[in-house]
SEVEXRO-851041 format. One record per residue (C-alpha): x, y, z; residue in one letter. Coordinates in nm, 2 decimals. Layout:
<vexzas>
VEXZA,px,py,pz,aa
VEXZA,X,Y,Z,A
...
</vexzas>
This chain:
<vexzas>
VEXZA,px,py,pz,aa
VEXZA,-0.27,0.34,-2.64,M
VEXZA,-0.51,-0.03,-2.66,R
VEXZA,-0.31,-0.27,-2.46,K
VEXZA,-0.16,-0.19,-2.14,V
VEXZA,0.06,-0.46,-1.90,G
VEXZA,0.05,-0.46,-1.51,I
VEXZA,0.37,-0.54,-1.39,L
VEXZA,0.34,-0.78,-1.05,A
VEXZA,0.69,-0.83,-1.01,Q
VEXZA,0.81,-0.68,-0.70,G
VEXZA,0.44,-0.62,-0.58,F
VEXZA,0.26,-0.93,-0.57,V
VEXZA,0.49,-1.07,-0.25,D
VEXZA,0.26,-0.85,-0.02,W
VEXZA,-0.05,-0.74,0.06,G
VEXZA,-0.03,-0.35,0.05,G
VEXZA,0.18,-0.44,-0.31,G
VEXZA,-0.16,-0.65,-0.46,V
VEXZA,-0.33,-0.37,-0.30,D
VEXZA,-0.15,-0.09,-0.49,F
VEXZA,-0.18,-0.28,-0.79,L
VEXZA,-0.53,-0.26,-0.77,R
VEXZA,-0.55,0.08,-0.74,G
VEXZA,-0.33,0.11,-1.06,I
VEXZA,-0.59,-0.14,-1.27,S
VEXZA,-0.92,0.04,-1.13,T
VEXZA,-0.75,0.35,-1.21,S
VEXZA,-0.66,0.29,-1.56,L
VEXZA,-1.02,0.13,-1.61,H
VEXZA,-1.23,0.43,-1.50,F
VEXZA,-1.02,0.61,-1.68,A
VEXZA,-1.06,0.42,-2.00,D
VEXZA,-1.28,0.17,-1.98,P
VEXZA,-1.14,0.08,-2.35,Q
VEXZA,-0.80,0.05,-2.23,L
VEXZA,-0.73,-0.39,-2.24,E
VEXZA,-0.54,-0.48,-1.94,Q
VEXZA,-0.29,-0.79,-1.91,H
VEXZA,-0.17,-0.84,-1.60,V
VEXZA,0.19,-1.00,-1.56,L
VEXZA,0.23,-1.22,-1.24,L
VEXZA,0.54,-1.40,-1.23,P
VEXZA,0.43,-1.76,-1.14,L
VEXZA,0.60,-2.02,-1.37,R
VEXZA,0.96,-2.04,-1.55,G
VEXZA,1.32,-2.12,-1.48,P
VEXZA,1.37,-1.78,-1.26,R
VEXZA,1.10,-1.85,-1.08,V
VEXZA,1.14,-2.19,-0.98,V
VEXZA,1.55,-2.01,-0.87,L
VEXZA,1.39,-1.78,-0.65,E
VEXZA,1.15,-1.97,-0.47,A
VEXZA,1.46,-2.24,-0.36,V
VEXZA,1.60,-1.88,-0.26,R
VEXZA,1.29,-1.79,-0.06,E
VEXZA,1.34,-2.09,0.11,R
VEXZA,1.68,-2.09,0.17,V
VEXZA,1.61,-1.74,0.38,K
VEXZA,1.39,-1.92,0.58,R
VEXZA,1.58,-2.20,0.64,L
VEXZA,1.87,-1.94,0.83,V
VEXZA,1.65,-1.68,0.90,G
VEXZA,1.70,-1.39,0.66,R
VEXZA,1.34,-1.19,0.62,P
VEXZA,1.14,-1.28,0.33,T
VEXZA,0.80,-1.20,0.19,H
VEXZA,0.76,-1.55,0.12,A
VEXZA,0.52,-1.54,0.41,A
VEXZA,0.34,-1.29,0.33,H
VEXZA,0.23,-1.37,-0.06,R
VEXZA,-0.08,-1.37,-0.13,P
VEXZA,-0.25,-1.67,-0.32,G
VEXZA,-0.30,-1.65,-0.72,R
VEXZA,-0.75,-1.66,-0.60,A
VEXZA,-0.69,-1.29,-0.43,H
VEXZA,-0.48,-1.16,-0.68,V
VEXZA,-0.77,-1.30,-0.96,E
VEXZA,-1.04,-1.14,-0.76,R
VEXZA,-0.85,-0.81,-0.71,T
VEXZA,-0.84,-0.77,-1.13,F
VEXZA,-1.17,-0.90,-1.12,A
VEXZA,-1.34,-0.55,-1.16,E
VEXZA,-1.11,-0.42,-1.44,T
VEXZA,-1.18,-0.71,-1.66,G
VEXZA,-0.76,-0.71,-1.64,A
VEXZA,-0.62,-1.11,-1.81,R
VEXZA,-0.39,-1.26,-1.61,I
VEXZA,-0.09,-1.39,-1.71,H
VEXZA,0.15,-1.63,-1.54,A
VEXZA,0.53,-1.58,-1.68,I
VEXZA,0.91,-1.60,-1.59,D
VEXZA,1.12,-1.33,-1.41,L
VEXZA,1.33,-1.08,-1.55,G
VEXZA,1.33,-0.90,-1.84,P
VEXZA,1.32,-1.23,-2.17,A
VEXZA,1.03,-1.33,-1.99,A
VEXZA,0.89,-0.98,-2.06,L
VEXZA,0.99,-0.91,-2.36,A
VEXZA,0.83,-1.18,-2.51,G
VEXZA,0.51,-1.14,-2.32,A
VEXZA,0.51,-0.75,-2.55,V
VEXZA,0.53,-0.95,-2.85,R
VEXZA,0.31,-1.21,-2.76,R
VEXZA,0.02,-0.97,-2.62,L
VEXZA,0.10,-0.67,-2.85,G
VEXZA,0.12,-0.45,-2.53,L
VEXZA,0.19,-0.09,-2.60,D
VEXZA,0.31,0.03,-2.24,A
VEXZA,0.44,-0.13,-1.91,L
VEXZA,0.41,-0.01,-1.53,L
VEXZA,0.49,0.02,-1.26,P
VEXZA,0.83,-0.11,-1.32,A
VEXZA,1.00,-0.13,-0.96,I
VEXZA,1.35,-0.18,-1.15,A
VEXZA,1.46,-0.01,-1.43,P
VEXZA,1.37,-0.20,-1.77,L
VEXZA,1.58,-0.24,-2.10,P
VEXZA,1.53,-0.04,-2.40,D
VEXZA,1.54,-0.33,-2.63,D
VEXZA,1.22,-0.43,-2.42,L
VEXZA,0.93,-0.36,-2.74,G
VEXZA,0.80,-0.08,-2.55,A
VEXZA,0.81,0.19,-2.31,P
VEXZA,0.78,0.17,-1.98,W
VEXZA,0.71,0.40,-1.71,V
VEXZA,0.88,0.35,-1.35,G
VEXZA,0.81,0.31,-0.98,Y
VEXZA,0.94,0.48,-0.69,L
VEXZA,0.84,0.40,-0.32,F
VEXZA,0.91,0.65,-0.04,D
VEXZA,1.27,0.78,0.09,F
VEXZA,1.19,0.64,0.44,Q
VEXZA,1.60,0.52,0.44,H
VEXZA,1.64,0.89,0.42,K
VEXZA,1.43,1.01,0.69,H
VEXZA,1.46,0.73,0.94,L
VEXZA,1.81,0.58,0.87,P
VEXZA,1.84,0.46,1.23,H
VEXZA,1.56,0.23,1.12,F
VEXZA,1.82,0.04,0.82,F
VEXZA,2.13,-0.09,0.85,P
VEXZA,2.42,0.06,0.61,D
VEXZA,2.41,-0.21,0.34,A
VEXZA,2.08,-0.14,0.30,E
VEXZA,2.07,0.23,0.30,R
VEXZA,2.33,0.15,0.06,A
VEXZA,2.18,-0.03,-0.14,H
VEXZA,1.83,0.18,-0.20,R
VEXZA,2.05,0.49,-0.26,D
VEXZA,2.22,0.29,-0.60,A
VEXZA,1.88,0.15,-0.67,A
VEXZA,1.71,0.47,-0.67,F
VEXZA,1.96,0.65,-0.89,A
VEXZA,1.92,0.39,-1.15,R
VEXZA,1.59,0.41,-1.15,M
VEXZA,1.61,0.79,-1.18,L
VEXZA,1.84,0.78,-1.44,D
VEXZA,1.71,0.50,-1.68,A
VEXZA,1.28,0.59,-1.65,A
VEXZA,1.21,0.90,-1.89,G
VEXZA,0.85,0.87,-1.71,A
VEXZA,0.84,0.75,-1.28,L
VEXZA,0.50,0.76,-1.10,I
VEXZA,0.47,0.83,-0.68,V
VEXZA,0.24,0.80,-0.45,N
VEXZA,0.26,1.15,-0.32,A
VEXZA,0.35,1.50,-0.41,Q
VEXZA,0.55,1.44,-0.09,D
VEXZA,0.84,1.16,-0.26,V
VEXZA,0.81,1.43,-0.54,A
VEXZA,0.97,1.64,-0.32,N
VEXZA,1.25,1.45,-0.14,D
VEXZA,1.33,1.27,-0.52,V
VEXZA,1.43,1.72,-0.61,R
VEXZA,1.56,1.70,-0.25,R
VEXZA,1.78,1.42,-0.25,F
VEXZA,1.81,1.40,-0.67,Y
VEXZA,1.80,1.70,-0.77,P
VEXZA,2.00,1.62,-1.16,D
VEXZA,1.76,1.33,-1.14,A
VEXZA,1.63,1.31,-1.56,R
VEXZA,1.32,1.10,-1.48,A
VEXZA,1.04,1.33,-1.54,R
VEXZA,0.77,1.30,-1.21,L
VEXZA,0.39,1.22,-1.18,F
VEXZA,0.21,1.19,-0.86,A
VEXZA,-0.08,1.03,-0.80,L
VEXZA,-0.37,1.17,-0.69,P
VEXZA,-0.50,1.01,-0.35,F
VEXZA,-0.72,0.74,-0.54,N
VEXZA,-0.95,0.52,-0.27,A
VEXZA,-1.22,0.34,-0.37,A
VEXZA,-1.41,0.03,-0.24,P
VEXZA,-1.40,-0.29,-0.40,G
VEXZA,-1.72,-0.43,-0.56,A
VEXZA,-1.78,-0.67,-0.25,D
VEXZA,-1.64,-0.47,0.01,W
VEXZA,-2.00,-0.43,0.15,F
VEXZA,-2.13,-0.77,0.14,D
VEXZA,-2.00,-0.87,0.47,Q
VEXZA,-2.17,-0.78,0.84,D
VEXZA,-1.92,-0.57,1.04,P
VEXZA,-2.12,-0.75,1.34,A
VEXZA,-2.06,-1.09,1.24,T
VEXZA,-1.72,-1.04,1.13,V
VEXZA,-1.60,-0.95,1.44,A
VEXZA,-1.80,-1.22,1.62,R
VEXZA,-1.59,-1.47,1.43,R
VEXZA,-1.28,-1.29,1.56,H
VEXZA,-1.39,-1.25,1.91,G
VEXZA,-1.37,-0.90,1.91,V
VEXZA,-1.62,-0.78,2.15,P
VEXZA,-1.78,-0.42,2.17,G
VEXZA,-1.68,-0.13,2.07,P
VEXZA,-1.34,-0.06,1.89,Y
VEXZA,-1.08,0.10,1.73,F
VEXZA,-0.84,-0.06,1.49,I
VEXZA,-0.54,-0.06,1.32,V
VEXZA,-0.40,-0.22,1.04,C
VEXZA,-0.02,-0.19,1.00,N
VEXZA,0.24,-0.45,1.00,Q
VEXZA,0.43,-0.44,1.36,F
VEXZA,0.70,-0.26,1.21,W
VEXZA,0.84,0.01,1.42,K
VEXZA,0.80,0.30,1.22,H
VEXZA,0.41,0.21,1.26,K
VEXZA,0.43,0.29,1.57,D
VEXZA,0.24,0.09,1.74,H
VEXZA,0.37,0.20,2.08,E
VEXZA,0.16,0.56,2.08,T
VEXZA,-0.14,0.33,2.00,A
VEXZA,-0.07,0.14,2.25,F
VEXZA,-0.02,0.40,2.51,K
VEXZA,-0.32,0.61,2.39,A
VEXZA,-0.57,0.29,2.44,F
VEXZA,-0.40,0.23,2.77,A
VEXZA,-0.49,0.58,2.89,A
VEXZA,-0.85,0.57,2.80,L
VEXZA,-0.91,0.15,2.89,A
VEXZA,-1.01,0.27,3.25,A
VEXZA,-1.30,0.50,3.12,R
VEXZA,-1.36,0.30,2.87,H
VEXZA,-1.39,-0.04,3.02,P
VEXZA,-1.59,-0.25,2.74,A
VEXZA,-1.34,-0.08,2.45,L
VEXZA,-1.11,-0.31,2.29,S
VEXZA,-0.84,-0.21,1.99,L
VEXZA,-0.78,-0.44,1.74,V
VEXZA,-0.47,-0.50,1.52,C
VEXZA,-0.42,-0.66,1.20,T
VEXZA,-0.10,-0.73,1.02,G
VEXZA,0.21,-0.95,1.04,A
VEXZA,0.37,-0.89,1.32,T
VEXZA,0.77,-0.97,1.29,N
VEXZA,0.99,-0.69,1.21,D
VEXZA,1.30,-0.83,1.07,Y
VEXZA,1.52,-0.53,1.17,R
VEXZA,1.39,-0.58,1.54,Y
VEXZA,1.26,-0.88,1.66,P
VEXZA,1.17,-0.81,2.01,G
VEXZA,0.92,-0.52,1.87,H
VEXZA,0.63,-0.70,1.88,F
VEXZA,0.67,-0.91,2.23,E
VEXZA,0.81,-0.54,2.35,E
VEXZA,0.49,-0.39,2.33,L
VEXZA,0.31,-0.70,2.37,M
VEXZA,0.47,-0.66,2.73,A
VEXZA,0.38,-0.31,2.76,Y
VEXZA,0.03,-0.40,2.74,A
VEXZA,0.02,-0.68,2.99,R
VEXZA,0.20,-0.44,3.24,R
VEXZA,-0.10,-0.19,3.19,E
VEXZA,-0.36,-0.43,3.21,G
VEXZA,-0.50,-0.43,2.89,V
VEXZA,-0.36,-0.73,2.71,A
VEXZA,-0.66,-0.93,2.64,D
VEXZA,-0.85,-0.60,2.57,R
VEXZA,-0.56,-0.58,2.22,I
VEXZA,-0.67,-0.82,2.01,H
VEXZA,-0.40,-0.89,1.75,V
VEXZA,-0.56,-1.06,1.44,L
VEXZA,-0.23,-1.13,1.26,G
VEXZA,-0.28,-1.16,0.85,L
VEXZA,-0.66,-1.22,0.78,I
VEXZA,-0.87,-1.22,0.50,S
VEXZA,-0.88,-0.83,0.28,K
VEXZA,-1.26,-0.85,0.29,L
VEXZA,-1.27,-0.95,0.68,D
VEXZA,-0.99,-0.66,0.73,Q
VEXZA,-1.24,-0.43,0.55,V
VEXZA,-1.53,-0.59,0.68,A
VEXZA,-1.37,-0.44,1.07,L
VEXZA,-1.26,-0.13,0.95,I
VEXZA,-1.66,-0.05,0.87,R
VEXZA,-1.74,-0.19,1.22,G
VEXZA,-1.48,0.06,1.43,A
VEXZA,-1.51,0.37,1.61,I
VEXZA,-1.23,0.49,1.41,A
VEXZA,-0.92,0.35,1.21,L
VEXZA,-0.62,0.48,1.39,L
VEXZA,-0.29,0.55,1.21,Q
VEXZA,0.02,0.64,1.37,P
VEXZA,0.27,0.59,1.16,T
VEXZA,0.60,0.78,1.17,L
VEXZA,0.64,0.72,0.75,F
VEXZA,0.45,0.69,0.45,E
VEXZA,0.50,0.67,0.10,G
VEXZA,0.14,0.81,0.03,G
VEXZA,-0.11,0.99,0.22,P
VEXZA,-0.20,0.76,0.51,G
VEXZA,-0.07,0.45,0.33,G
VEXZA,-0.28,0.15,0.26,G
VEXZA,-0.52,0.17,0.56,A
VEXZA,-0.63,0.50,0.57,V
VEXZA,-0.74,0.51,0.18,S
VEXZA,-0.98,0.15,0.29,D
VEXZA,-1.10,0.38,0.56,A
VEXZA,-1.17,0.64,0.38,V
VEXZA,-1.33,0.45,0.07,S
VEXZA,-1.60,0.27,0.34,V
VEXZA,-1.65,0.55,0.52,G
VEXZA,-1.47,0.50,0.90,T
VEXZA,-1.33,0.81,1.03,R
VEXZA,-0.94,0.80,1.04,S
VEXZA,-0.77,0.92,1.34,I
VEXZA,-0.39,0.97,1.14,V
VEXZA,-0.06,1.11,1.25,S
VEXZA,0.04,1.47,1.11,D
VEXZA,0.34,1.41,0.91,I
VEXZA,0.41,1.57,0.60,A
VEXZA,0.26,1.29,0.36,V
VEXZA,-0.02,1.26,0.58,N
VEXZA,-0.12,1.60,0.56,R
VEXZA,-0.21,1.60,0.21,E
VEXZA,-0.53,1.37,0.25,L
VEXZA,-0.83,1.58,0.21,R
VEXZA,-1.09,1.37,0.35,E
VEXZA,-1.37,1.49,0.59,P
VEXZA,-1.34,1.13,0.78,T
VEXZA,-1.00,1.22,0.80,V
VEXZA,-0.85,1.38,1.16,S
VEXZA,-0.46,1.46,1.30,W
VEXZA,-0.28,1.45,1.59,F
VEXZA,0.08,1.51,1.65,E
VEXZA,0.28,1.19,1.57,A
VEXZA,0.45,0.99,1.85,S
VEXZA,0.18,1.17,2.09,N
VEXZA,-0.03,0.92,2.27,P
VEXZA,-0.18,1.25,2.53,E
VEXZA,-0.27,1.39,2.14,A
VEXZA,-0.42,1.08,2.00,L
VEXZA,-0.61,0.94,2.32,A
VEXZA,-0.80,1.30,2.30,A
VEXZA,-0.82,1.24,1.90,R
VEXZA,-1.00,0.90,2.05,M
VEXZA,-1.19,1.04,2.31,D
VEXZA,-1.42,1.28,2.08,E
VEXZA,-1.45,1.02,1.82,A
VEXZA,-1.58,0.81,2.09,I
VEXZA,-1.83,1.11,2.21,A
VEXZA,-1.93,1.19,1.87,T
VEXZA,-1.99,0.82,1.72,D
VEXZA,-2.32,0.75,1.63,D
VEXZA,-2.28,0.43,1.43,G
VEXZA,-2.41,0.63,1.10,A
VEXZA,-2.19,0.56,0.70,R
VEXZA,-2.21,0.71,0.43,A
VEXZA,-2.43,0.51,0.15,D
VEXZA,-2.23,0.31,-0.03,P
VEXZA,-2.38,0.43,-0.34,A
VEXZA,-2.22,0.74,-0.27,E
VEXZA,-1.88,0.59,-0.17,L
VEXZA,-1.87,0.44,-0.45,F
VEXZA,-1.93,0.73,-0.68,R
VEXZA,-1.67,0.90,-0.46,Q
VEXZA,-1.41,0.63,-0.51,G
VEXZA,-1.45,0.60,-0.89,E
VEXZA,-1.36,1.00,-0.92,A
VEXZA,-1.08,0.99,-0.74,R
VEXZA,-0.99,0.67,-0.98,R
VEXZA,-1.09,0.82,-1.27,V
VEXZA,-0.81,1.14,-1.16,Q
VEXZA,-0.58,0.91,-1.03,C
VEXZA,-0.60,0.72,-1.38,G
VEXZA,-0.57,1.00,-1.63,R
VEXZA,-0.21,1.09,-1.42,R
VEXZA,-0.10,0.76,-1.52,M
VEXZA,-0.21,0.80,-1.91,L
VEXZA,-0.01,1.11,-1.93,E
VEXZA,0.27,0.92,-1.79,A
VEXZA,0.27,0.66,-2.02,I
VEXZA,0.23,0.92,-2.31,E
VEXZA,0.48,1.09,-2.20,F
VEXZA,0.72,0.77,-2.14,A
VEXZA,0.59,0.68,-2.49,A
VEXZA,0.68,0.99,-2.70,S
VEXZA,1.05,0.96,-2.51,L
VEXZA,1.05,0.65,-2.66,R
VEXZA,0.97,0.76,-2.98,A
VEXZA,1.20,1.09,-3.00,S
VEXZA,1.51,0.88,-2.87,R
VEXZA,1.43,0.59,-3.19,S
VEXZA,1.43,0.88,-3.39,R
VEXZA,1.77,1.00,-3.30,G
VEXZA,1.66,1.32,-3.09,L
VEXZA,1.77,1.41,-2.77,P
</vexzas>
């Protein structure tokens, strides 16, 4: 295996997707530094133009779109700089991918967010995110649930090898699709800091964003299933006893399924008299977000569902040595990090108790960055090896089928 194509389609539309691709790329790099990586970024061509027009129409008619959350190319380039991956602007669709495979001499492609054709010219590894629509169906319209069911079935039928972000997701595949043909590869937790994540002073960044004093931080989009409500209630319970304490929230404030969700949360904060101590920063730069996590007493992750342990926010906190207080849902229980503690999901009293403990024991100390880099590299090596197993399996399966073997 010499050259691997990193498929950016479906991931570069949102910050969490870019972070996921960074994990893919750095893990492969640490597992095999000689591996040549090529990021296939859908940036130009007639299909890209058509999709951009569709996104503009969606915005005009008020339909949900990722376009407003799409990181710029400069951010994407910084994301892959530490692995030496080469970025190629291509069109959308299988024809453009097949052309890139031939032109670049790629030996494999991953992660495919939708099934790819057999005649692409290289084996590919699929990706399945999670089964939130099965566990929390009330958060999804009937049509969206049906669409996800059909898309997952197609992927599980077409993919020879499939990576998922947690053992919990693999368990769900077996539960909901017991006859699925794809070989599953559950990726291990692979938190690791970026090369420039310790360059900024957290106190300076906090002042720039108007964040005073000690604070907790939540780094989630305001989707209803992220359960900011529990975090707000826990903070309100602590506010009177800790008058200098603040709560910082980063991430987009819209949820197309519940358009009034954010305003309902802020109305609650106003009624409790804590609205001026909850600092909603919206979408900020990744480096500013990481600096604020480093300066926090702890990161709060009250989520009701994730496709990977703790989601991206906990991965970032673990990477920089900040403690995390995390809901005890099954996927989060896969975390085995000393900086992580749990509370009963949807229970603000339990979260407030954990927050009180964190305040009482916080001395501002953090692990040495050199040690955090070492730990992160070790995690990425294990994750990269798992992905190489998936690639090798997909390649061997393709070779067998080309010889007419079952």
